C-alpha positions, -999 to +999 in steps of 0.1 A: +611+567+668+637+555+639+672+542+647+697+536+620+732+516+620+757+532+597+789+507+585+811+518+613+783+506+638+775+473+621+817+465+623+813+471+658+784+446+663+802+421+645+831+429+664+811+418+695+803+457+704+764+464+712+751+492+712+736+501+744+717+529+756+687+541+776+657+552+764+653+582+799+683+598+776+661+611+749+632+616+770+615+587+769+608+556+795+634+545+816+642+513+795+678+498+781+679+490+752+707+467+738+718+459+698+736+432+689+746+413+661+744+374+656+747+353+626+713+335+642+689+341+666+701+314+682+741+328+678+726+364+696+710+343+729+738+323+737+762+352+737+733+370+760+734+339+782+773+337+785+773+375+789+751+368+818+725+398+800+696+372+805+689+337+814+674+304+801+641+313+822+643+354+805+606+361+787+616+369+753+582+387+731+586+374+693+567+392+669+546+370+646 
C-alpha cells in the first residue's frame, strides 16, 4: 500500500488540517488513519492531546 502526498496536501497539513480516512473504505480492516504535520514529534503529540484524539495514557508504537 502506498500513500502519496501532493504539495496541496502538505500545505493543508501545515495549516493543521489533518487527512483522515478509514481503511474499510478501501476494502481493508476497519481502522481510522490520520496523517498530520508537526515541526517535531512532540508538536504532533501535543496537538493530538489538545484535540482529544489521544490521552497521555494512549499507547504509541515506535519503530526503531
